N, C-alpha and C positions, 0 to 999 in steps of 0.2 A: 357456557352460552354456546347454542347450536348455530350452525350457519343460517337456519331459518329465522332466527332471532335478528341476526345481523342483516339479512336481506330485508326482513320486514322493517327493521329500524331504518335502513337506507331508504326504503320506499316512502316512509313516513317523513323523513327529512326532505326528499324530493317533493312530496306533495306539499309540505308546509313551504318550502322555497318558492314553489310555483304560485302558491296562493297568497304569499306575503305573510307577513307576521300576524299573529292573531292579535285582536283589539285594535287594528288600525283600520282607518276609512279605506274603502275600496271602491275602485270604479265599477267592479263586478256586482255591486248592490249589497256588499256587506258593510254594516256599520262598525262603529267603534267596539261595540260589544260582541263582536264576532258573530253577529246574526244578520238577518236582513235589515236594511237601513230603517231606521226608527220611523214608524208612521206616527204622525202627528196632526193636530189641528192648531190653528194660531194660539189658541188660548189654554191649550192642554198642558203646558210645562214639560212636555215629553223630551225637548230637545235639550243638549248641553248648553252650558253658558256660552260657548263660543259658535253656537249654531243658531239658525232660524228655521221656521217651518216653511218650506216652499210649496205653497198650496194654491191651485187656480183661483180660489175665491175664499171668502172668509167662512163659508159653512163646510166645505169639503174637506177631505183629509188630503195631507200632502206628506212629504218626507223632510226629515232634518237634513239641512245642508250647512256646511261651513258659512259662517258669516263672511261676507266679502270685505276686502281691505278698501276703506274709502280713499280714493286718489285725492290729492291736493287740488283745489280749483273744481271739484266736481260741480258741473253746472246745475243752476236751479231748473227743476222740471217737477213741479209739486206732484206727490203721489198720495193716495189715501190709504192709511194704514187700517187694518182691521179693528184698532182701538179707537177708531174715529178721529184720529190725529192726522192733520195734513203734513206730511214730511217733505223735506227738500227735494228728494229724489227717490226713486225705488232703491237705488244702491244705498243711500243713507239709512232708510228705514230697515233694510236687511242688515245692514252693519252694526246696527244696534239691537238686532233680534226681532225685528217687527215684520210680519208679512203684510206686504203691500201690493195687492194684485191690481189696482186700477191707477192710472195716471189722470192727474187732476185733483182739484181740491175735494175733500170729504163733502157729499151732499151737493157737489156741483156737477157741471156738465163734463161728460168724459166721451171718448170714442171707444168704449171697452165692450161692446157687443151686449151680450146677454149677462155679463156680470156687472153688477151695479155696485157703485161706491158705498162704503159705509156710511151711516148717518153720521154727521159731524159731531165731535165731543165738544160741548159747550162749556164755557167757563166764566167765572165771575169772581168777585172778592171772596165769596163763601163757597165757591166750587172750582178748586183748583185743577190745573192740568197735571198729567203724569209728570214724574221727575225727568228733568232734562228736556221738557217742552215749555212752551210759553204761551200765554194768553194773547192772542193776536188783536184784540180790539174789535169792536163791532163794525159791520161794513155798511153802516147807515148813521148819518148824523140826526135824523129826526126821530129816533126811538121807535121805528116801525116795527110790527111785530114779525117774528121770524129773522130778526137781525142780531141776535145775541152773538157775543164774541166767541170765537172758535180757537181750539188748541192747535198750535203749530209746532213743529220741530226741525231745526235746522242745526248744521255743523257749526262749531265756534268759528271756524276760519271761513265761512261762507261769505260770497259777496254777490249782491244783486246784480242781474245783467245790466249792463250800460246801454244795450241796444233794444231793451223791452219798451213797449208803449208807455208813455207817461200820461196821466190823466187822474190822479188820485190825490185827495188833499186830506189832511187830519181835521177832525172837526174843529179843533181848538185853533186852526190856522197856522200852526207850527210845521215846519219841514218843507215847506214850498210845494210844488208839483212833483209828484213822485210816481214810480211804477208800483204795481200793486205789492210786489215783494218788499219794496221800501216801506210802504204803508203798513203792511203786516209786521214786519221787523220793528217798526217804530212802537208797536204795542199800545197805540191810541185808537180810538174810535176814528173811522175815516169814511169817506164816500167816494165813488166815482163821479168825475165831472165830465168834462169833454176832453177830447184829445187835445194834449197841451195844456190842458186847465184853462182855456179861454173863454 
């Protein structure tokens, strides 16, 4: 072996040490496969099982990012997933691998500028919600059109805010005066009444 091979080998080790190990995620833009971060769309399936597609909206390309670890007691702040499910929060949606670019319920009002929430995923006894999500009940007691039940997703240890506005009642009269979060998690059809249900 000549000294050139030794120097070349040493240079290779230095380059490898400076760049980190091959196949690991890098802040420099290298993904786990040693090339540029994986480009994705929310429905492409191009991210690893422990990643989600971080995209600015549901039609644009994004990059695969590690799923965040959901903190205990993550506060309720509904976010619309690109699959039409309203999730507990952006962090929760991302933690289970879903892109959620808008805050607020799917199909509802949001302060998201030009990015529009996805259309809500509707559910019934014959049209189920995706695994790990729930049918939240209709938001009307009179069967008006456009009030079909929607899919919601929340963490197992979630607790609805105790300071949220109350004014929602189940159509069957059970549950008393509730916040909308409580009404959704109740899984029954509900309607908004007046503040304090008076």
